N, C-alpha and C positions, 0 to 999 in steps of 0.2 A: 527640805530631806532633813528628817530627824535621826539624829544618832543616838544609840546608846552610849553614853560617855562615862569613863571613869576618872575620878578628878584624881587620883592618883599615879594615873600611866599616861593620860592624854593631855596634851597641851593644844590649846585652842585660841586661833586669831581669827577674828571677823572684823572686815571693814565692808563700808559701802565705798564701792570705787565709781568714779564718772568715767565709763567706758561700759559699753555694752558686752555682755556675756560671749558673745561669738568671737570678739576680739581677744578677750582674755584668754579664752581658750585656745583660738590660735598662738598667742605668745608661747602659752605653754607647752603645745605640742608640734611647734614648728622650730627647729634647730637655729634657722637663721634667726629668728626672733629671740628665743630665749638667751641665747649669750649675750644680750644686750642690757638684762635685767636681773637675772638669775641669784646673783651674789652680791652682798652689799659693797659698793665702790669703795676702794680701789681695787678689792680682788677682783677675778675675773674667771670666766669660763674658757678653758682653753680647749676643749674638745666637747663634742655632743653627739650623741646617737639615740634616736629616738624611733621605735617602731609601736606607734601607738594602738596596741591592740593587748588583750588579755593574753600575756604570755609573752609579749614583746619587748623588746629591751628597752630599759631606760637609764641609759649611762650618761653621765655627765663629770668632767673633772675640772676642778677648780684649781686655781692659784692663788695661795694665801702666803702672803709674804715669802714670796719665792719658793713656796713648797708645793710641789702639785699633789691632789688631793682628788685621788679617781673614787667615784661613787656609780657603783654599778648595780642595777637592779632590774626590776620589772614591774610592767602594769599587771595589776589584778582585775580591776574594772575600768571600763572606758564608757561614758555615756557622754556622746558628742554634746558641747556646749552646757552640760549639766554637772558631770563627775567625773572625777579623775582618782583612782586609786592605783599608788604605787608602792612598792616596797625594796628593800635592800636585803631582805631575808634570803631571796634568792636572786642568783642572775639568769640570764637567758638559757634556756633549756632547763629550767627548775633545777639548777646546780646550787646548792645550800651555799650560802655566803657563811664562812667560818665566825664572823663576828658581826651578826646582823644589829642595826640599830634601831630602824623604826620602819614602820608604815605610815604613808602619808594619807590623807582624805581630803581631797579639795571639791568645792561645791559651788557652782555659780548659780546664783538666783537672781532672776531677771526682777526687777525692783521697780520698773517704768522709767521714761524719759532717758533712755540709754545709760541707765546706771545698773550696776551688779551688785548683789549682797554676797561678798568673797569670804568663804570660811575654810580654814586652814588647820586640820587635826591632825597632830604629830603623834600615833599612837606607839606605846614603847611596850616592851615585855615585861619591864618590871619598874616599880616605883624607883629605885635606885636611876635607872638607865634616864626616865623622865627628870629627874632632879639633876643628873649629869648635864643634859640637853638645856635646861633651863638656866642652869649655872654658865651653859656655853655662850647663853645669849639669845636663846630662841626668841624672846618677844622683840628686841631691839632689832637681832638680824632679819626676821622673817617679816618684821613693822618696815624696816628699812626696804627689803624687798618688794613689799607690796606697794610701797610709793614709787620706787622705780618702776614696776609694771606699771601702776595707773600712768605715770608720766610717758612710758614708752606706747603704751595702749593709745593715749590720746592721740600721738603722733601717727597713729594709723586710721584714726576715726575718718 
């Protein structure tokens, strides 16, 4: 799947993961699985509500250094085992978020032998917002999360 990427506002992470895309998709769409890998350890997910359909809620709460960080959003596009798009621009019921941060586009491409090309795009509304996310540690943080996802998914094979 090709996307029209903007180098100023889109941050992209692509990895080949040693797990089938069906398992990776399940890890992304099932709260019982997502809580195990979704934030870099030692941080953790303390709450997760997912209604995986366009317009359905995509709500997670993280605990980072003792601080609870709610992240409420909605799914925009869902193609099982292939693509997930979600945003914090809106919350359930299409209520606007007063301070939206990004839209995430995830693709899962079967590359054979039980492996998946996983691409995560964090799309931002401005160059400044993308730069802020980069400075927050997008590549290290999301890279760590992908490693945790792969390890967790291998345990489900």
